[in-house]
C-alpha positions in Angstrom: 17.2 17.8 40.8 15.9 16.5 44.0 12.6 15.5 44.1 12.1 15.7 40.7 9.4 13.1 39.6 9.6 12.2 35.7 6.0 13.1 34.2 4.1 9.9 33.1 3.8 11.1 29.6 7.5 11.0 28.8 7.4 6.9 28.6 4.7 7.1 26.1 5.7 9.9 23.9 3.4 10.1 20.5 5.4 11.1 18.4 8.3 8.7 18.5 7.1 6.3 15.7 9.1 2.4 14.3 12.1 3.0 12.1 14.6 0.2 10.9 17.6 0.6 12.7 20.1 -1.5 10.7 20.3 -4.1 8.4 22.2 -7.7 9.0 23.7 -9.9 6.8 22.1 -13.5 9.0 19.1 -13.4 12.1 21.9 -14.5 14.1 23.6 -11.2 14.0 20.6 -9.0 15.4 21.7 -7.4 18.4 20.2 -9.1 21.5 18.7 -5.8 22.7 16.9 -3.6 20.1 15.7 -0.5 21.3 12.0 0.3 21.8 10.2 1.3 18.5 13.2 -0.1 16.4 13.5 -3.1 13.6 16.4 -4.9 11.8 16.1 -6.2 8.3 17.8 -9.1 7.4 19.2 -9.6 4.4 20.3 -13.0 2.5 21.4 -12.5 -1.3 20.7 -8.8 -1.6 17.4 -9.0 -0.9 15.4 -8.5 1.9 14.0 -11.7 4.0 13.6 -11.1 7.3 12.4 -7.9 9.8 13.3 -8.5 13.2 11.5 -6.6 16.6 10.7 -7.1 19.4 6.6 -7.4 20.1 4.9 -4.2 21.1 3.4 -6.1 24.1 4.2 -5.8 27.4 6.7 -8.6 27.5 8.4 -7.6 24.0 9.2 -11.4 22.8 11.2 -11.3 19.4 9.4 -11.6 16.8 11.1 -12.9 13.0 8.6 -11.8 10.2 9.2 -13.4 6.9 9.9 -10.6 3.8 10.6 -13.2 1.2 7.4 -13.6 -0.9 8.9 -16.3 -2.5 7.6 -18.4 1.2 4.3 -18.3 2.9 3.2 -16.7 4.5 5.0 -12.6 3.9 4.3 -10.0 4.8 5.3 -6.2 2.7 7.2 -3.3 4.5 7.3 0.0 3.3 9.9 2.3 4.6 8.6 5.1 2.9 8.2 8.5 5.4 7.6 6.2 8.5 7.7 2.0 8.5 4.4 0.2 7.8 3.9 -3.9 7.8 1.2 -5.3 6.2 -0.9 -7.8 6.3 -1.5 -7.9 10.4 1.2 -9.5 12.3 -0.7 -12.6 14.3 1.8 -14.5 17.1 0.3 -17.1 19.8 3.0 -17.6 22.0 2.4 -19.1 25.1 -0.9 -19.1 25.3 -0.8 -15.2 24.5 -2.2 -14.0 21.4 -0.4 -10.5 19.7 -2.2 -9.4 16.9 -1.5 -5.9 15.9 -0.3 -3.7 12.3 2.2 -1.5 12.3 0.9 1.8 10.3 2.8 5.0 9.5 4.9 3.9 12.4 2.4 3.6 14.8 1.4 0.2 16.0 -2.7 -0.7 15.9 -3.5 -3.1 18.1 -6.3 -6.1 16.5 -9.1 -6.0 18.7 -10.3 -9.4 19.7 -14.3 -10.2 18.5 
C-alpha cells in the first residue's frame, strides 16, 4: 500500500468514548501508559477511592481524581452506558489550566469567561 495516506478523521473518531479499562488495588499499580479515552479505578478496602486518567489536553498529564465522598473535594463517577464524571475537573498544572467534564463518555471543555 505504497503512498497510502491516513485520513485525518481516523485520528479523532467521534464515536469512541471514555471507558473504564480496569481496576487496581493502589494508585502505584496504575499502568504507566493508559490508552486514550481509558480510565482506571483505584479500589481501597473494597470501595472506589480514585480515578486515574491522562488529561485529555495535548500534554496528557496524569490526573488522580478523588472518588471517596468522605474526603473533599470529591467527584461522582457514573459507569452506566457511558462514563460520566461530575462535577467538572479543574486543574492548574505548570501554569496551564485544564477545565473539563466527562459526560456520556465525551469530554466537554469548559470555556473561559
